[in-house]
C-alpha positions in Angstrom: 0.8 65.8 36.1 2.0 67.3 33.0 2.9 64.1 32.0 0.4 62.1 32.9 -2.0 65.0 30.9 0.3 64.6 27.6 -0.2 60.4 27.9 -3.6 61.0 27.9 -3.6 63.3 25.0 -1.7 61.1 23.0 -3.6 58.2 23.7 -6.8 60.1 22.5 -4.8 60.9 19.2 -3.8 57.7 18.4 -7.3 56.2 19.3 -8.8 58.8 17.1 -6.1 58.1 14.1 -6.4 54.3 14.3 -10.5 54.3 14.2 -10.3 57.2 11.1 -7.9 54.6 9.3 -10.2 51.9 9.9 -13.1 53.6 8.5 -10.7 54.5 5.7 -9.6 51.1 5.1 -13.5 49.6 5.3 -14.4 52.1 2.6 -11.9 51.3 0.2 -12.9 47.2 0.7 -16.5 48.0 0.2 -15.4 50.3 -2.9 -13.5 47.5 -4.4 -16.7 45.3 -3.7 -18.8 47.8 -5.1 -16.5 47.7 -8.2 -16.7 44.0 -8.6 -20.1 43.9 -8.7 -20.3 46.7 -11.6 -17.4 45.0 -13.6 -19.6 41.3 -12.9 -22.7 42.4 -13.7 -21.3 44.4 -17.2 -20.1 40.5 -18.1 -16.3 41.8 -17.1 -15.1 39.0 -15.2 -11.5 39.9 -15.8 -12.5 43.4 -14.4 -14.2 41.3 -11.5 -10.7 39.6 -11.1 -9.0 43.1 -10.6 -10.4 42.8 -6.4 -8.4 39.4 -6.1 -4.2 39.1 -5.9 -2.6 38.4 -9.1 -0.4 36.0 -7.4 -0.3 32.1 -7.6 -0.7 32.2 -3.5 -4.4 33.1 -4.3 -6.5 30.7 -2.6 -10.2 29.8 -3.7 -12.3 27.5 -1.8 -15.8 26.7 -3.5 -17.9 23.3 -3.9 -15.4 21.0 -1.5 -12.4 22.1 -3.6 -9.4 24.4 -3.1 -8.1 26.0 -6.0 -4.8 28.1 -5.7 -3.9 31.1 -8.2 -5.0 33.8 -10.0 -4.9 32.3 -13.6 -6.8 29.4 -12.4 -9.4 31.5 -10.3 -10.0 33.4 -13.8 -10.3 30.0 -15.7 -12.4 28.7 -13.5 -14.8 31.6 -13.5 -14.8 31.6 -17.5 -15.5 28.1 -17.6 -18.7 28.1 -15.2 -19.8 31.9 -16.4 -19.7 31.8 -20.4 -21.9 34.5 -21.5 -23.7 37.7 -20.0 -27.3 35.3 -19.3 -24.5 33.4 -16.6 -22.8 36.3 -15.4 -26.4 38.3 -14.7 -26.4 40.9 -12.1 -24.6 40.7 -9.0 -25.2 42.1 -5.9 -23.4 41.7 -2.9 -25.3 42.1 1.2 -22.5 42.1 3.4 -22.6 40.9 6.9 -20.0 41.7 8.6 -16.3 43.2 7.9 -13.8 42.6 10.8 -10.3 43.9 11.2 -8.1 40.6 11.6 -4.6 42.9 12.2 -3.5 46.3 10.6 -3.2 44.8 7.3 -5.7 42.4 6.8 -9.8 42.4 7.1 -12.4 39.6 6.8 -15.9 40.1 5.2 -18.9 37.9 5.0 -21.8 38.2 3.1 -24.0 36.6 0.7 -24.1 37.0 -3.1 -27.1 37.2 -5.3 -27.2 36.5 -9.0 -30.0 37.5 -11.1 -29.6 35.8 -14.3 -31.5 34.7 -17.3 -30.4 30.7 -16.8 -32.0 31.0 -13.6 -30.6 32.9 -10.2 -28.1 32.2 -8.0 -27.3 32.6 -4.3 -25.1 31.7 -1.7 -22.5 33.0 1.2 -18.7 34.0 1.6 -16.3 34.9 3.5 -13.2 36.6 2.1 -9.9 37.8 3.2 -8.6 41.0 2.6 -5.1 41.9 2.9 -3.3 45.2 2.2 -0.2 44.3 -0.6 1.9 47.5 -1.6 -0.6 49.6 0.1 -3.5 48.1 -2.2 -6.5 46.0 -0.7 -6.7 42.7 -2.7 -8.7 39.6 -1.9 -6.0 36.8 -0.8 -8.6 34.1 -0.2 -12.0 33.7 -1.2 -14.3 30.8 0.5 -17.7 31.0 -1.2 -20.8 28.6 -1.4 
């Protein structure tokens, strides 16, 4: 009976710890997204890119085109959004954050740009992965 109670107690402890860690992970991911909104809205594309994995393995899919690499993604953003009039103010609307495994989550949502050159909006699916203890976007599909 002692072992049964010990097993139940340990099971509850592990379950609560995992839920707590999940909540912390989601809070960290949401903070990255808030920081990205702020950077983008300030016209700071490089600051926005801080949320992405700085690697040649980063994948970005948009407009039926797959791009690879952090530098390529930064170059594409700078080409498409050359001024504050083009970046405007960014707002994310998060629809879902789901755990894939202990070191990965997907985030689904909408983006809304309010800008001088005309507003824009669309949807996204991004994959966050814990790399060296930090959460980074490793894949982005936006349309």
